[in-house]
Backbone bond lengths (Angstrom), bond angles and torsions (degrees), N, CA, C in turn:
res aa  C-N    CA-C-N  psi(-1)  N-CA   C-N-CA  omega(-1)  CA-C   N-CA-C  phi
1 X - - - 1.518 - - 1.447 116.27 -
2 X 1.383 116.83 -43.92 1.358 124.21 -179.74 1.499 114.19 -62.13
3 X 1.459 116.07 -44.23 1.422 119.50 178.83 1.447 112.57 -64.79
4 X 1.304 117.12 -33.86 1.553 121.36 179.26 1.619 111.30 -66.65
5 X 1.375 113.10 -43.19 1.394 117.26 178.50 1.592 111.04 -66.56
6 X 1.313 114.14 -40.78 1.511 116.94 179.24 1.586 107.06 -63.98
7 X 1.227 118.98 -43.61 1.414 120.71 175.54 1.498 115.95 -56.01
8 X 1.320 116.67 -43.68 1.410 121.72 174.05 1.462 113.55 -58.90
9 X 1.406 115.25 -39.24 1.444 119.18 -179.97 1.487 111.48 -63.85
10 X 1.416 115.42 -45.02 1.413 123.70 178.68 1.518 108.61 -65.46
11 X 1.310 125.02 -30.68 1.397 123.77 178.36 1.595 112.91 -72.55
12 X 1.420 111.53 -19.74 1.427 118.07 175.18 1.578 112.28 -83.05
13 X 1.310 116.30 -4.11 1.452 119.79 176.49 1.516 115.08 111.07
14 X 1.308 116.50 -0.86 1.504 116.57 174.05 1.487 112.82 -75.51
15 X 1.337 112.51 142.41 1.504 110.61 173.07 1.612 109.76 -68.19
16 X 1.296 115.12 166.58 1.514 115.19 -179.27 1.484 116.22 -63.50
17 X 1.371 117.61 -39.46 1.475 114.21 177.68 1.543 108.94 -63.98
18 X 1.351 120.22 -43.66 1.466 121.64 -178.30 1.553 109.69 -65.37
19 X 1.321 116.16 -36.99 1.595 115.72 174.29 1.394 111.22 -64.90
20 X 1.287 124.21 -39.16 1.487 122.33 178.87 1.443 112.30 -66.43
21 X 1.414 114.82 -42.35 1.449 119.53 175.80 1.471 117.42 -56.83
22 X 1.437 112.79 -47.36 1.451 118.51 170.99 1.496 117.40 -54.26
23 X 1.362 113.89 -43.85 1.427 123.00 -174.58 1.654 103.59 -66.76
24 X 1.310 116.82 -50.36 1.429 117.20 -174.66 1.537 111.73 -65.68
25 X 1.301 116.05 -34.26 1.540 115.37 175.68 1.567 111.20 -58.33
26 X 1.258 114.77 -44.34 1.441 120.77 177.54 1.538 113.86 -66.31
27 X 1.355 112.06 -41.14 1.415 120.23 -178.35 1.544 111.40 -62.29
28 X 1.260 116.66 -49.90 1.462 126.74 179.70 1.517 108.63 -48.71
29 X 1.293 115.41 -47.77 1.499 122.24 179.56 1.497 114.38 -79.21
30 X 1.282 116.24 -9.40 1.518 121.13 179.24 1.552 104.83 69.32
31 X 1.331 124.12 29.86 1.401 126.47 -176.96 1.500 111.64 -99.63
32 X 1.312 118.63 62.25 1.428 120.76 -177.51 1.572 111.69 -70.09
33 X 1.343 117.03 -30.48 1.460 119.21 173.89 1.534 109.11 -63.07
34 X 1.282 117.35 -42.65 1.525 118.95 179.57 1.505 110.83 -65.94
35 X 1.278 119.15 -38.59 1.469 126.60 173.01 1.514 111.14 -55.49
36 X 1.285 109.65 -52.42 1.549 115.02 -176.04 1.593 109.07 -62.48
37 X 1.335 115.81 -37.38 1.557 120.46 -179.49 1.625 104.65 -69.55
38 X 1.272 114.69 -39.79 1.504 114.50 -178.90 1.593 106.92 -65.35
39 X 1.317 117.24 -46.49 1.423 117.37 -179.05 1.605 116.83 -63.79
40 X 1.366 112.38 -34.96 1.448 118.12 176.88 1.477 110.72 -65.25
41 X 1.457 118.22 -40.40 1.410 120.17 -176.02 1.564 108.02 -72.29
42 X 1.340 122.40 -36.50 1.378 122.04 176.23 1.497 113.58 -72.09
43 X 1.272 120.40 -33.16 1.486 121.59 176.09 1.562 110.38 -71.78
44 X 1.325 116.41 -28.46 1.426 118.30 173.66 1.478 112.45 -70.81
45 X 1.292 114.54 -41.41 1.493 119.45 176.91 1.462 113.14 -61.56
46 X 1.271 116.71 -39.57 1.508 122.16 177.29 1.441 111.44 -66.97
47 X 1.384 120.30 -41.29 1.374 122.69 178.03 1.555 111.20 -60.18
48 X 1.307 116.13 -45.47 1.436 121.56 -177.50 1.489 108.34 -67.46
49 X 1.279 117.27 -39.90 1.547 121.00 -176.21 1.522 106.84 -65.61
50 X 1.332 117.38 -44.00 1.486 123.36 -179.43 1.592 108.76 -60.74
51 X 1.326 112.59 -44.63 1.524 115.79 177.58 1.459 114.00 -59.49
52 X 1.369 117.62 -43.06 1.468 121.29 -179.37 1.542 110.67 -66.73
53 X 1.457 115.59 -40.43 1.468 116.10 176.23 1.513 111.73 -62.87
54 X 1.370 116.94 -41.14 1.429 118.75 179.85 1.595 112.62 -60.62
55 X 1.250 111.16 -44.69 1.590 116.80 177.49 1.510 108.06 -64.70
56 X 1.271 120.29 -41.78 1.490 119.33 177.31 1.482 110.77 -61.82
57 X 1.265 119.32 -44.32 1.457 123.55 -178.72 1.603 110.50 -62.57
58 X 1.387 117.62 -42.93 1.337 122.69 178.51 1.605 110.17 -61.60
59 X 1.294 115.57 -38.13 1.422 120.62 -178.51 1.502 115.54 -87.25
60 X 1.368 110.55 3.17 1.510 116.70 175.75 1.620 110.26 69.83
61 X 1.302 114.11 26.31 1.570 119.17 178.19 1.490 111.14 -100.81
62 X 1.287 118.66 -17.37 1.501 119.42 -169.43 1.485 109.61 -61.48
63 X 1.283 124.02 -43.04 1.436 127.93 -178.52 1.476 109.65 -55.57
64 X 1.324 120.50 -46.89 1.535 128.60 -176.29 1.588 103.71 -68.12
65 X 1.483 121.88 -43.53 1.317 120.13 178.25 1.622 115.76 -65.43
66 X 1.372 113.71 -37.97 1.410 120.83 179.62 1.575 107.98 -67.20
67 X 1.239 120.09 -44.99 1.445 119.77 175.55 1.508 117.24 -61.97
68 X 1.280 117.51 -34.89 1.463 125.30 173.45 1.440 109.20 -61.85
69 X 1.333 116.51 -53.05 1.424 121.07 -178.50 1.615 109.99 -62.26
70 X 1.264 117.24 -37.32 1.536 115.44 -178.70 1.607 106.60 -72.41
71 X 1.243 115.99 -36.15 1.475 114.28 179.93 1.587 111.94 -66.72
72 X 1.376 115.80 -38.35 1.419 119.44 176.89 1.490 112.72 -65.67
73 X 1.326 118.59 -39.10 1.424 124.53 174.64 1.500 114.92 -59.72
74 X 1.427 114.08 -44.20 1.450 118.89 177.73 1.489 111.87 -60.30
75 X 1.390 117.80 -33.65 1.416 116.71 -174.84 1.606 111.86 -79.23
76 X 1.212 117.77 -7.76 1.465 121.35 -179.29 1.546 108.69 -74.00
């Protein structure tokens, strides 16, 4: 069960060390319902983000968005 949950966290974009840390924080508290809620929320965010990226790519907007994000990151 633990490996499956960690894999789901990784699939949401967390690094493996961060995914393990998140899992163990919930595990120590015995809060598997909280972890499931956290996972569902992050999976939902990922699905929505992927849909927005797909739409932007179809409309030819993704390159502009990507360049803007890169520029903003470089300014930080």
